[in-house]
N, C-alpha and C positions, 0 to 999 in steps of 0.2 A: 814608706815615703812620707816625708814631712814637707808640706808646701811652703814655699817662700814667696810671700806676697810683696810686690813692689809698690810703694806709695805713689811714685811718679806716674806709672802707667795704670795703677789700680788693677793689676792683674797678677796672677801667679805666673812668674817667669822662670822660677827655678824649683827644683825639688832636691831634698837632702835624702840620701839613701843610707839606711842603717839596716842591720840584719839581725834576725832572731832564728832560733832553731826550734823545731817541733819535736817533742818527745812523746811517744805514744801513751806513756803513763802520766806524766806530770804536765803536759801541755807545752806552752811556749817557754823557751829559756832565752834570756837576754844574752847578747854577745859578751858582756862583762862577766857573766857567770860561766859561760862555756869556754871562752878563750883560754883561761888557765888550765882547763882539763885537756884541751887540744894540744897545748904546749907540752904538758907532762907526757902525753901519749905520743908526741913526736909527729903529729899529723897536721899541725897548724897550716903549714905552707900548702899542703895538698888541698885542704878545705878552702883556704883563701883563693887559691887558683880556680877552684870551682865557682866561687862567688864572683871572681873577676869575669869568668865566662858568662855568668848570668847577667852581670852589669852590661857587658858588651852586647849580649843578645837583646836586652831591653833597649839599649841605645840605638841599635841598628834596626829595630822593629818599626812597623807602620804605626803602632800605638804611640811610640815616642814621637814620631814625626807629626802625628795629629795633635799632640799637646801643644805644639809650637813654643816649646821652652827655649830659653837662652842657654840653659846648661843644667848640669846635675852636680851635686856635691856628694862625695863619698867620705864617710867618717872612718878614720884609721883607728881600729879598735885597741891596739896594743903596741908596746915597744917591739915585741917580736915581729910585728908586721913590717917594721922598718928593717930590722936585722935579718929577717928571713929572705928578703928579696922580693916580697909580694908586690911592692909598688913598681919595681923594675919589670916584673912579669906583666903587670897591667899595661905598662908602657909598650912592651914588646907586642902584646896582644893587639893593642890599638894600631900599632904600626903594621902588623901583619895583615889586618883586615881594612887598612886604609880608613880608619875611623878618625873623626875630627877631635883630637885630644884637647883642643882649646876650649871645648865645651865641658871639660871635666875639671871640677874644682875639688882638690883634696883637702879635707878638714883635719887639722891637727890641734889637739887640745894643748893648753898652756903647760900642763904637767908633763905631757909627752914630749913637748919641745924642750922643756927644761932638762929632762932625763936623757934625751938623745941628740942634743944640739950638735955635738961634734960630727955625728953620722949625717945629720940633716944638712950641715954646711956643705957637704959634698953632693948628697943625693938631690936636694931641692933644686939647685941651679941646673943640674943635668936634666931633670924632668921638666923644668921650666923651659929649657931650650927646645924640648919636644912639643911644647904648647900647653902643658898642664899648668893650672893656676892653683894657688894655695890660700886657704882661709885659716886664720888663727882663731880657733873657736873656744867657747867658754871663758872668754877674757874676763877677768875679775872674779873668777870662781875660787881662786886660791893664790898661788904664787904668780905674781904678774911682773915679768921682766920686760921692761919697755924696749930693751935692746933687740928683741925679736923683730920689732918693726923695721929696723935698719940693717940688722945682721943677716936676715934671711929674706928670701924673695916672696914675701906675702903680698897678695893683691887684695886681700879682704880681711875683715875682722868680724867675729860674731860675739856680741857682748852677752854675758851670762844673764839669765832671766832674773836672778836675785838682785843683780845690780840695777836692772831696769825697774823692778818693783820698788827697790829702796829709794829710787829717785822721786817716787810719788809720796814718800813718807818723810824724807829728810832734805833740808835745804843743802847741806854739805854733799849728800849723795847726788843731788840734782846737778850741782856744780861739777862734780867729778865726771858724771855721765856727759854733760854738755861739752866739757873740755876734751874728753876722749873722742867724741864725735867730731869736734872741730879738728883735732889732730888727724883723724882718719881721713877727713875731707881734704885737708891740706896735702896729705900724702897720696891723694887720689885713690883711696881704697874703697872697695865695695863694703858697705856696712850693714850688718844684720843684727837686729835686736831680738833676742830670744825671750820666751816667756810672755808674749803678748796674748792675752786670753780673752779680752773683751774690747769693744770699741773705745772705751775711755783710755 
């Protein structure tokens, strides 16, 4: 879990969920390392469905209720997550257990959006109608296609930490960051700045 601190309330109001795997010999393995292996073995959907159950279990637990969070974000780890039907399965799971899907924010990276845009044009509106929201994350990390702001139903944007840090070092970078934040505000989008590591 990564905490998301809200400046206005000065509280942690959201958490971002990502997952790692534990190997008995080598220890923790990141999702980016294990996902290609799961794809090759043909078990990715089975594993993602188990992760979906764990997310739902946490979401429905007393522990989650005590945190008084406004929502949780789930990072989509790969293109195969889109094509395998894992997001549709998460939606069905929340419907089955009458869980409030409006508290679930699905994080999609710029590169993933760029490579799966045609599939997302159908999938995202369908999930949005069920209450799920979407965050365009790692914005500015690489290929930035501004059309994602208006072609797809994103309700938030997470700006890459390198972009944030560059704004403290360069006037041009600061202008770009400022204008991006102004655009997001005008579009009434939730805005997250990654890479904040100290009070300054």
